[in-house]
C-alpha positions as CSV (number, residue, x, y, z in Angstrom):
1,M,6.0,-19.8,11.5
2,G,7.1,-16.2,11.1
3,R,5.5,-13.1,12.7
4,K,1.8,-12.4,12.3
5,L,0.9,-8.8,12.0
6,L,-2.6,-8.9,10.5
7,T,-3.9,-12.4,11.6
8,E,-2.4,-12.6,15.1
9,H,-5.8,-12.6,16.7
10,V,-7.8,-14.0,14.0
11,N,-8.8,-17.1,16.0
12,V,-9.8,-15.3,19.1
13,E,-13.4,-15.9,19.9
14,G,-15.6,-12.8,19.1
15,I,-12.7,-10.8,17.5
16,E,-15.2,-9.6,14.8
17,T,-16.8,-7.5,17.6
18,F,-15.7,-4.0,18.8
19,A,-15.4,-5.1,22.4
20,V,-13.1,-8.1,21.9
21,Y,-11.1,-6.3,19.2
22,R,-10.6,-3.3,21.4
23,K,-9.6,-5.6,24.3
24,H,-6.8,-7.0,22.0
25,G,-5.3,-3.6,21.2
26,G,-7.7,-2.5,18.6
27,Y,-8.0,1.2,17.6
28,R,-4.6,2.1,19.2
29,A,-3.4,3.0,15.7
30,V,-6.3,5.6,15.4
31,E,-5.5,7.0,18.8
32,K,-1.8,7.4,17.8
33,A,-2.6,8.8,14.3
34,L,-4.9,11.4,15.7
35,K,-2.0,12.7,17.9
36,M,0.1,13.1,14.8
37,T,-0.2,15.4,11.8
38,P,-1.7,14.0,8.6
39,E,1.8,14.4,7.0
40,E,3.5,12.4,9.8
41,V,1.1,9.5,9.2
42,V,1.9,9.6,5.5
43,E,5.6,9.6,6.4
44,E,5.4,6.6,8.6
45,V,3.7,4.6,5.8
46,K,6.4,5.7,3.3
47,K,9.1,4.7,5.8
48,S,7.6,1.2,6.1
49,G,8.1,0.5,2.5
50,L,4.5,-1.0,2.2
51,R,3.7,-1.9,-1.4
52,G,0.2,-2.2,-2.6
53,R,-1.0,-5.7,-1.7
54,G,-3.8,-5.9,-4.5
55,G,-1.4,-6.8,-7.3
56,A,0.5,-3.8,-8.7
57,G,3.0,-3.6,-5.8
58,F,3.2,0.2,-6.0
59,P,4.6,1.9,-2.8
60,T,1.5,2.9,-0.8
61,G,3.0,5.8,1.0
62,M,4.2,7.3,-2.4
63,K,0.7,6.9,-3.7
64,W,-0.7,8.8,-0.8
65,S,1.8,11.6,-1.3
66,F,0.5,12.1,-4.9
67,L,-2.9,13.1,-3.7
68,A,-3.8,16.7,-4.7
69,K,-4.9,18.9,-2.0
70,P,-6.7,22.0,-3.4
71,E,-8.2,24.2,-0.7
72,G,-12.0,23.7,0.0
73,V,-12.2,20.6,-2.2
74,P,-13.3,17.2,-0.6
75,R,-10.9,14.3,-0.8
76,Y,-11.8,10.6,-0.6
77,L,-10.2,7.3,0.4
78,V,-11.8,4.3,-1.3
79,C,-11.1,0.7,-0.4
80,N,-11.1,-1.7,-3.3
81,A,-12.8,-4.8,-1.8
82,D,-13.8,-6.0,-5.2
83,E,-11.7,-9.2,-5.0
84,S,-12.3,-11.1,-8.1
85,E,-9.0,-12.5,-9.3
86,P,-9.3,-16.3,-9.8
87,G,-7.3,-18.0,-7.1
88,T,-7.3,-15.0,-4.7
89,F,-9.5,-15.0,-1.5
90,K,-7.5,-13.3,1.2
91,D,-9.4,-10.0,1.4
92,R,-12.9,-11.6,2.0
93,Y,-11.2,-13.7,4.7
94,L,-9.7,-10.5,6.3
95,M,-13.0,-8.6,6.1
96,S,-15.1,-11.4,7.6
97,K,-12.8,-12.4,10.4
98,L,-11.3,-9.0,11.3
99,P,-13.7,-6.3,10.1
100,H,-12.5,-3.8,12.6
101,L,-8.9,-4.2,11.4
102,L,-10.0,-2.8,8.0
103,I,-12.2,-0.1,9.6
104,E,-9.3,1.1,11.8
105,G,-7.0,1.2,8.7
106,M,-9.7,3.2,6.9
107,I,-10.0,5.7,9.7
108,A,-6.2,6.2,10.1
109,G,-5.8,6.4,6.2
110,S,-8.7,8.9,5.8
111,Y,-7.2,11.1,8.4
112,A,-3.8,11.0,6.8
113,L,-5.3,12.0,3.4
114,G,-7.7,14.6,4.8
115,A,-10.8,12.7,3.7
116,R,-14.0,13.3,5.6
117,T,-16.1,10.7,3.7
118,S,-14.6,7.2,2.6
119,Y,-16.0,4.2,1.0
120,I,-15.5,0.4,1.0
121,Y,-16.4,-0.9,-2.5
122,I,-17.2,-4.6,-2.0
123,R,-17.8,-7.3,-4.6
124,G,-21.5,-7.9,-5.1
125,E,-21.4,-11.7,-4.4
126,L,-19.9,-11.0,-0.8
127,L,-23.2,-9.7,0.7
128,Y,-22.5,-11.8,3.8
129,V,-19.3,-9.9,4.3
130,L,-21.0,-6.6,3.6
131,R,-23.4,-7.4,6.5
132,I,-20.4,-8.1,8.8
133,L,-18.8,-4.8,7.8
134,E,-22.0,-2.8,8.4
135,K,-22.3,-4.2,11.8
136,A,-18.7,-3.4,12.7
137,I,-19.1,0.1,11.3
138,A,-22.2,0.6,13.4
139,E,-20.2,-0.5,16.5
140,A,-17.4,2.0,15.6
141,Y,-19.9,4.8,15.3
142,A,-21.4,4.0,18.7
143,A,-18.0,3.9,20.3
144,G,-17.0,7.3,18.9
145,F,-14.4,6.2,16.4
146,L,-16.6,7.2,13.4
147,G,-18.8,10.3,13.0
148,E,-18.3,13.8,14.2
149,N,-15.3,14.9,16.2
150,I,-13.6,11.5,16.7
151,L,-12.2,11.2,20.2
152,G,-12.4,14.9,20.6
153,S,-9.8,15.4,18.0
154,G,-11.8,17.8,15.7
155,Y,-11.5,15.2,12.9
156,S,-14.8,13.8,11.4
157,L,-15.3,10.8,9.2
158,D,-18.2,9.0,7.6
159,L,-17.6,5.5,6.3
160,H,-20.0,3.7,3.8
161,V,-20.0,0.2,2.3
162,H,-21.1,0.1,-1.3
163,P,-21.8,-3.4,-3.1
164,G,-20.8,-3.7,-6.8
165,G,-22.5,-5.8,-9.4
166,G,-20.0,-8.7,-9.5
167,A,-17.8,-7.5,-12.4
168,Y,-14.1,-8.3,-12.4
169,I,-13.5,-5.1,-14.4
170,C,-14.5,-3.1,-11.3
171,G,-11.3,-4.2,-9.5
172,E,-9.5,-1.8,-11.8
173,E,-9.6,1.5,-9.8
174,T,-11.1,3.9,-12.3
175,A,-13.8,1.4,-13.3
176,L,-14.5,1.0,-9.6
177,L,-14.9,4.8,-9.3
178,E,-17.3,4.8,-12.3
179,S,-19.4,2.1,-10.7
180,L,-19.3,3.9,-7.3
181,E,-20.7,7.0,-9.0
182,G,-23.6,4.9,-10.4
183,K,-22.3,4.5,-13.9
184,R,-21.3,1.4,-16.0
185,G,-18.0,0.1,-14.7
186,N,-15.7,1.0,-17.6
187,P,-12.1,2.1,-17.0
188,R,-11.2,5.7,-17.6
189,N,-8.5,7.0,-19.8
190,K,-5.6,8.3,-17.7
191,P,-4.5,11.1,-17.2
192,P,-6.1,12.6,-15.2
193,F,-5.3,10.0,-12.5
194,P,-7.6,9.5,-9.5
195,A,-5.2,11.4,-7.2
196,V,-6.2,14.5,-9.2
197,Q,-9.6,13.7,-10.4
198,G,-11.1,10.5,-9.0
199,L,-14.5,10.0,-7.3
200,Y,-16.9,12.8,-8.3
201,A,-13.8,14.3,-10.1
202,R,-12.2,15.0,-6.7
203,P,-8.7,13.8,-5.5
204,T,-9.0,10.2,-4.5
205,V,-6.8,7.4,-3.3
206,V,-7.9,3.8,-4.0
207,N,-6.2,1.0,-2.0
208,N,-6.7,-2.7,-1.6
209,V,-8.2,-4.2,1.7
210,E,-4.9,-5.7,2.8
211,S,-2.9,-2.5,2.0
212,I,-5.3,-0.5,4.2
213,A,-5.4,-3.0,7.0
214,T,-1.6,-3.1,7.1
215,V,-1.5,0.7,8.1
216,V,-2.6,-0.4,11.5
217,P,0.5,-2.5,12.5
218,I,2.6,0.1,10.8
219,L,1.4,2.8,13.0
220,N,1.4,0.7,16.1
221,M,5.1,-0.5,15.7
222,G,6.4,2.4,13.5
223,G,7.4,2.5,9.9
224,D,11.1,2.0,10.6
225,E,10.4,-1.3,12.6
226,Y,8.0,-2.6,10.0
227,A,10.6,-2.1,7.3
228,K,13.0,-4.4,9.1
229,I,10.6,-7.3,8.4
230,G,11.0,-8.9,5.0
231,V,13.8,-8.8,2.4
232,G,15.1,-5.6,0.5
233,R,12.2,-3.7,-1.0
234,S,9.8,-6.4,-0.1
235,T,9.0,-5.3,3.4
236,G,6.6,-6.6,6.0
237,T,4.2,-9.5,5.8
238,K,1.9,-10.6,3.1
239,L,-1.2,-12.7,2.9
240,F,-1.3,-15.5,0.4
241,S,-4.2,-17.5,-0.8
242,A,-2.9,-21.0,-1.3
243,C,-5.0,-23.4,-3.4
244,G,-4.9,-26.0,-6.0
245,H,-3.3,-29.5,-5.4
246,L,-2.0,-28.8,-1.9
247,N,-2.3,-30.9,1.2
248,K,-3.1,-27.8,3.3
249,P,-4.7,-25.0,1.1
250,G,-5.7,-21.9,2.9
251,I,-4.7,-18.3,3.9
252,Y,-1.2,-17.9,5.0
253,E,0.5,-14.7,6.4
254,L,4.2,-14.8,5.5
255,E,7.1,-12.6,6.3
256,L,8.2,-11.7,2.7
257,G,11.3,-13.7,1.9
258,V,10.3,-17.3,2.7
259,P,11.6,-19.6,0.0
260,V,8.8,-20.9,-2.4
261,E,10.0,-24.4,-1.8
262,E,9.5,-24.1,1.9
263,F,6.1,-22.6,1.5
264,I,4.9,-25.4,-0.7
265,Y,6.5,-28.4,1.0
266,S,6.9,-27.4,4.6
267,D,4.5,-28.8,7.2
268,E,4.2,-25.3,8.7
269,Y,2.7,-24.1,5.5
270,C,1.1,-26.0,2.5
271,G,2.3,-29.4,3.5
272,G,3.4,-30.6,0.0
273,I,1.4,-31.8,-3.1
274,W,-1.6,-33.8,-2.3
275,K,-1.8,-37.7,-2.9
276,G,2.0,-37.8,-3.1
277,R,2.0,-36.4,-6.6
278,E,4.7,-34.3,-8.3
279,L,4.4,-30.6,-8.7
280,K,4.0,-29.6,-12.3
281,A,3.4,-25.8,-12.3
282,V,2.5,-22.8,-10.2
283,V,0.5,-19.6,-10.9
284,A,2.1,-17.5,-8.0
285,G,0.0,-14.3,-8.0
286,G,-3.5,-15.0,-9.2
287,S,-4.7,-16.1,-12.7
288,S,-3.4,-13.0,-14.4
289,V,0.3,-13.6,-13.8
290,P,2.6,-15.9,-15.9
291,I,2.5,-19.6,-15.1
292,L,5.9,-21.2,-14.2
293,P,6.9,-24.9,-14.4
294,K,8.3,-26.6,-11.3
295,E,12.0,-26.0,-12.1
296,L,11.5,-22.2,-12.4
297,I,9.1,-21.7,-9.5
298,L,11.4,-23.4,-7.0
299,K,14.6,-21.8,-8.4
300,T,15.5,-18.8,-10.7
301,A,17.1,-19.4,-14.0
302,A,20.4,-18.7,-12.3
303,G,19.8,-21.5,-9.9
304,E,19.1,-19.3,-6.9
305,P,16.2,-20.4,-4.6
306,R,13.1,-18.5,-5.5
307,L,11.7,-16.4,-2.6
308,M,8.2,-15.2,-1.8
309,T,9.1,-11.5,-2.7
310,Y,8.2,-9.1,-5.4
311,E,11.8,-9.1,-6.7
312,S,12.6,-12.7,-6.6
313,L,9.4,-13.9,-8.2
314,S,9.9,-11.4,-11.1
315,D,13.6,-12.4,-11.5
316,G,14.2,-13.2,-15.1
317,G,11.2,-11.0,-16.3
318,F,8.5,-13.0,-18.1
319,V,10.9,-15.1,-19.8
320,T,11.8,-17.2,-16.7
321,G,10.0,-15.3,-14.0
322,T,6.4,-14.3,-12.9
323,M,4.8,-11.7,-10.5
324,L,3.8,-11.8,-6.9
325,G,0.6,-10.2,-7.9
326,S,-2.4,-10.5,-5.5
327,G,-0.9,-13.5,-3.7
328,G,-3.3,-16.0,-5.3
329,F,-0.9,-19.0,-5.2
330,I,-2.3,-21.9,-7.4
331,A,-0.3,-25.2,-7.4
332,M,-1.0,-27.8,-10.0
333,D,0.2,-31.4,-9.9
334,E,1.3,-33.7,-12.7
335,T,-2.3,-34.5,-13.6
336,T,-3.0,-31.0,-14.7
337,C,-3.7,-30.3,-18.3
338,I,-2.1,-26.9,-19.1
339,V,-4.0,-26.5,-22.2
340,K,-7.3,-26.9,-20.4
341,N,-6.3,-24.7,-17.6
342,T,-5.2,-22.0,-20.0
343,W,-8.5,-22.2,-21.9
344,N,-10.4,-22.0,-18.6
345,F,-8.6,-18.8,-17.6
346,S,-9.3,-17.3,-21.1
347,R,-13.0,-18.1,-20.9
348,F,-13.1,-15.9,-17.7
349,Y,-11.2,-13.0,-19.2
350,H,-13.3,-13.0,-22.4
351,H,-16.5,-13.0,-20.2
352,E,-15.2,-10.3,-17.9
353,S,-13.9,-7.8,-20.5
354,C,-15.9,-4.6,-20.5
355,G,-15.6,-4.4,-24.3
356,Q,-14.5,-0.8,-24.3
357,C,-11.2,-1.6,-26.1
358,S,-11.1,-3.4,-29.4
359,P,-7.9,-5.3,-28.8
360,C,-9.3,-6.7,-25.4
361,R,-12.9,-7.2,-26.7
362,E,-11.9,-9.0,-29.8
363,G,-8.6,-10.5,-28.6
364,T,-9.9,-12.3,-25.5
365,G,-12.6,-13.8,-27.7
366,W,-10.0,-15.1,-30.1
367,L,-7.9,-16.5,-27.3
368,E,-10.9,-18.4,-26.0
369,K,-12.0,-19.8,-29.4
370,V,-8.5,-20.9,-30.4
371,L,-7.7,-22.5,-27.1
372,H,-11.1,-24.2,-27.3
373,R,-10.0,-25.7,-30.6
374,L,-6.8,-26.9,-29.3
375,E,-8.3,-28.4,-26.1
376,H,-11.1,-30.2,-28.0
377,G,-8.9,-31.8,-30.7
378,H,-9.6,-29.4,-33.6
379,G,-6.4,-27.3,-33.4
380,S,-3.5,-26.9,-35.7
381,M,0.2,-26.0,-35.2
382,H,-0.7,-22.6,-36.7
383,D,-3.2,-22.0,-33.8
384,I,-0.4,-22.2,-31.3
385,D,1.5,-19.4,-32.9
386,L,-1.8,-17.6,-33.5
387,I,-2.7,-17.4,-29.7
388,V,0.9,-16.0,-29.0
389,S,0.4,-13.4,-31.8
390,V,-3.1,-12.4,-30.5
391,A,-1.6,-12.1,-26.9
392,K,1.0,-9.7,-28.3
393,Q,-1.6,-7.6,-30.2
394,I,-3.5,-7.2,-26.9
395,E,-0.6,-6.4,-24.6
396,G,0.0,-2.7,-24.3
397,N,-2.9,-1.6,-26.5
398,T,-5.8,-1.3,-24.0
399,I,-7.0,1.4,-21.5
400,C,-6.7,-0.9,-18.4
401,P,-4.6,-4.0,-17.6
402,L,-7.4,-6.5,-18.1
403,G,-6.2,-7.3,-21.6
404,E,-2.7,-7.9,-20.3
405,A,-4.1,-10.1,-17.6
406,A,-5.7,-12.2,-20.3
407,A,-2.7,-12.2,-22.6
408,W,0.3,-12.9,-20.1
409,P,-1.0,-16.4,-18.9
410,V,-1.5,-17.6,-22.5
411,A,1.9,-16.4,-23.7
412,A,3.6,-18.0,-20.6
413,A,1.8,-21.3,-21.0
414,V,3.0,-21.7,-24.7
415,R,6.5,-20.5,-23.6
416,H,6.9,-23.1,-20.9
417,F,4.6,-25.9,-22.1
418,R,4.7,-25.7,-25.9
419,D,5.2,-29.4,-26.2
420,E,2.0,-30.0,-24.5
421,F,0.1,-27.8,-26.8
422,E,1.8,-29.5,-29.8
423,W,0.7,-32.9,-28.4
424,H,-2.9,-31.7,-28.3
425,V,-2.5,-31.1,-32.1
426,T,-0.6,-34.2,-33.0
427,H,-2.7,-36.6,-30.8
428,P,-6.2,-35.2,-30.8
429,K,-7.9,-38.4,-30.1
430,E,-5.7,-39.2,-27.1
431,A,-5.8,-35.6,-25.7
432,T,-9.6,-35.5,-25.6
433,Q,-10.0,-38.8,-23.6
434,P,-11.3,-38.2,-20.1
435,G,-8.4,-37.8,-17.6
436,A,-5.8,-37.7,-20.3
437,V,-2.8,-35.4,-19.6
438,Y,0.6,-34.9,-21.2
439,R,3.8,-35.6,-19.3
440,G,6.2,-36.5,-22.2
441,N,3.9,-39.4,-22.7
442,L,0.1,-40.2,-22.3
443,V,-1.0,-40.5,-18.7
444,M,-4.5,-41.7,-17.6
445,A,-5.5,-40.0,-14.3
């Protein structure tokens, strides 16, 4: 396997404690950062080429450099630990196994941004992880890495963990900030952007758990060295949550650039498709990204091997490509019903829409209803075109990306598996039989 920068010590007994983490090199990045200027820390992150690991893939160092710095005004770093994307479970793993890695990243990042108070906003269902973080934060305070005058540097930081209410919409950074302020978690109109008016209308940076944790190895090895790992603009390592019909599902840390085929079939990684079945489709970056059939996830439309990078997965746009997203890698074998899977995703997005935007509020409801008809034998050919039309009406017409997260998977499913949707219309009796799936003919699982 390739190099491990985040999970190298994940299996060390007691690594969740300060003493063991410190023994294995923990908090060296903080010590190094405090000997640098904040601007130098930001520059190291920029040189690393690190891109946001929560889904958008925006350059982290550039995002930090956008932060407004008016005199006498507090600034904040907020960690988005509201991991809610179906198929994605890497951040909770990182926090529960290596809580001090995140805390170290929060300290170094807060110092770089000039934040004296920072927050970890964690999904409400993850209270067991919250307890782990709270214990680790108490240890960091006791050791002098949090609180007043950290290591005699003159820099002070208070760090708090705040549980959310379990709303997917709070994974959107402005909805998260609204919730953190005690309000309903509705996304804000932008501009102003959080870098100018974020938490309590003060300059704020919101970063994903993995993004913040990655600051630690970047500072330890240097931004230039980190940038040598990976391929092109996809630098460093990335955590992937592999699930679905795989022999070895789990969390994998990859050097970006590993071929998708190797990731799925190699014994070093996922070990192939379970029960000796054939791969049918893959959702590569969490439920919000376009689904791809086997032939397009293993190779691009041009016949090049598809790589686990931002650029390779998006090659071909949404016509023949997808997105790396949050790294929620869901593999589906030949027994998967694409119509049922798409309907299930749509149920989630309809339920989780905050209702603030009419296209999202109404559109996600229509997607769920029409897909329900198709899945349960009551659909028509017109319904297939209708869900594509509704998806187009949602896309680009909402305050936040949740609507697009609901629309993209539906449009892609019809684009690549239209014959399966049509079979549900022309063979409603067969399609609704338990275990029945379409594979050019009727298959009973």
